[in-house]
C-alpha positions as CSV (number, residue, x, y, z in Angstrom):
1,M,124.2,119.4,61.4
2,E,121.0,117.6,62.3
3,K,118.6,119.2,64.6
4,A,117.7,117.1,67.6
5,S,114.1,116.1,67.5
6,E,112.0,117.7,70.3
7,I,109.6,115.8,72.4
8,P,106.6,118.1,73.0
9,L,105.3,118.4,76.6
10,W,101.8,118.8,75.4
11,S,100.2,117.9,72.1
12,S,96.7,118.4,70.8
13,K,96.9,114.9,69.2
14,P,95.6,112.1,71.5
15,N,98.4,109.9,72.8
16,S,96.7,106.7,73.3
17,R,99.9,104.9,74.6
18,A,100.4,107.4,77.3
19,A,96.6,107.2,78.2
20,V,97.0,103.4,78.5
21,W,99.9,103.8,80.9
22,V,98.2,106.5,82.9
23,A,95.1,104.4,83.2
24,S,97.2,101.4,84.2
25,V,99.0,103.3,86.9
26,V,95.8,104.7,88.3
27,L,94.1,101.3,88.4
28,L,97.2,99.7,90.0
29,S,97.5,102.5,92.6
30,L,93.8,102.4,93.5
31,G,93.9,98.6,93.7
32,A,97.1,98.6,95.8
33,V,95.8,101.1,98.3
34,G,92.4,99.3,98.6
35,A,94.1,95.9,99.0
36,V,96.3,97.2,101.8
37,W,93.4,98.9,103.6
38,S,91.1,95.8,103.2
39,S,93.8,93.4,104.2
40,A,94.6,95.4,107.4
41,G,90.9,95.4,108.2
42,L,90.7,91.6,107.7
43,I,93.8,90.9,109.8
44,K,92.9,93.2,112.7
45,G,89.3,92.2,112.6
46,R,90.3,88.5,112.9
47,A,92.7,89.3,115.7
48,S,90.0,91.3,117.6
49,K,88.0,88.1,118.0
50,H,90.5,87.0,120.6
51,W,90.8,90.3,122.4
52,Q,89.8,90.8,125.9
53,P,86.2,92.1,126.5
54,V,86.1,94.8,129.2
55,S,83.2,96.8,130.6
56,G,83.1,100.3,129.4
57,K,80.7,103.2,129.2
58,V,79.4,105.4,126.4
59,V,80.9,108.9,126.6
60,S,79.1,110.3,123.6
61,L,77.1,108.9,120.7
62,R,76.0,111.0,117.8
63,W,74.0,110.0,114.7
64,H,74.8,111.7,111.4
65,S,72.4,112.0,108.5
66,P,74.1,112.3,105.2
67,S,72.1,113.8,102.3
68,D,72.1,110.3,100.6
69,G,72.2,107.0,102.4
70,P,71.5,105.7,105.9
71,N,72.3,107.4,109.2
72,Y,75.6,106.4,110.7
73,P,77.0,106.8,114.3
74,T,80.1,108.2,115.8
75,I,80.9,107.1,119.3
76,E,83.4,107.7,122.1
77,Y,83.7,105.2,124.9
78,A,85.9,104.9,128.0
79,F,87.0,101.9,130.0
80,D,89.5,101.1,132.8
81,Y,92.4,98.7,132.3
82,K,94.9,98.0,135.0
83,G,93.9,101.2,136.8
84,V,94.3,103.4,133.8
85,E,91.3,105.0,131.9
86,H,91.4,104.5,128.2
87,K,89.2,106.0,125.5
88,G,88.3,104.7,122.1
89,N,86.0,105.4,119.1
90,R,86.3,102.4,116.8
91,I,83.0,100.6,116.1
92,A,84.2,98.0,113.7
93,F,87.1,97.2,111.4
94,G,85.6,98.4,108.1
95,P,82.1,99.8,107.5
96,A,80.0,99.5,110.7
97,S,76.6,98.8,109.2
98,T,75.8,95.7,111.2
99,A,77.4,97.1,114.4
100,S,75.4,100.3,114.1
101,S,72.1,98.6,114.9
102,R,73.6,97.5,118.3
103,L,74.2,101.2,119.1
104,A,70.6,102.3,118.6
105,G,69.1,103.6,121.8
106,L,72.3,104.0,123.7
107,V,73.0,107.3,125.4
108,A,76.0,108.8,127.2
109,G,76.6,106.9,130.5
110,D,75.2,103.6,129.2
111,P,77.4,100.5,129.7
112,I,79.0,98.9,126.7
113,T,81.3,96.0,126.0
114,V,84.6,97.0,124.5
115,Y,87.1,94.5,123.0
116,M,90.7,95.5,123.7
117,D,94.0,94.3,122.6
118,P,95.7,93.5,126.0
119,V,99.2,94.2,124.4
120,R,98.1,97.6,123.1
121,P,95.1,98.8,125.2
122,E,94.6,101.8,122.8
123,E,93.5,99.3,120.1
124,T,89.8,98.8,120.8
125,V,86.6,97.9,119.0
126,I,83.0,97.5,119.8
127,E,82.2,94.9,117.2
128,P,85.0,92.3,117.0
129,G,85.8,90.4,113.8
130,P,86.3,91.6,110.3
131,S,83.6,93.7,108.6
132,R,81.6,91.8,106.1
133,F,82.7,94.4,103.6
134,A,86.4,93.9,104.1
135,A,86.6,90.7,102.0
136,G,84.5,92.3,99.3
137,G,86.9,95.3,99.3
138,L,89.9,93.0,99.0
139,A,88.2,91.2,96.0
140,I,87.4,94.5,94.3
141,S,90.9,95.9,94.9
142,T,92.6,92.7,93.6
143,G,90.4,93.0,90.5
144,L,91.6,96.6,90.0
145,V,95.2,95.5,90.2
146,L,94.6,92.7,87.7
147,V,92.9,95.0,85.3
148,G,95.7,97.6,85.8
149,L,98.2,94.9,84.8
150,C,96.2,93.7,81.8
151,V,95.5,97.1,80.2
152,P,99.0,97.5,78.8
153,L,99.1,93.9,77.6
154,I,95.7,94.2,75.9
155,D,96.9,97.5,74.3
156,R,100.1,95.8,73.0
157,V,98.2,92.9,71.5
158,A,95.8,95.3,69.8
159,R,98.6,97.4,68.4
160,A,100.4,94.2,67.1
161,Q,97.2,93.2,65.3
162,Q,96.9,96.6,63.6
163,T,100.3,96.3,62.0
């Protein structure tokens, strides 16, 4: 009677084939999430260029200082639409580095132009259009997906050449 071979759950020997697949899955996952996030920013950003501008007011504006990097703002603004007060906090679709300069010097109570989706007034933004980083994020994410797809193929070619 033959003893069934066991597959160890953990081995001290490096398993390069498993490492290749893990690396591929990680790259594909990161790339897919980044591509979805960047695409959503591009799509909503482009749509926001056609949204209705409304007059609003700054409810609060705070500047945060991370230990590394430039200061960044968080804002809350309010506006009336069809007799109903709405609040929002989105500065831009994506990183708001260019929009942040427009907020310098504002204080609570100051007027501000808010761009609002008339179909969904809860969808608002201060700086309409896609962030300049959204396209770069999509390109990087697509690159991660492509590398994630190529890693197993390169591994297969390298193994075939070794035999």
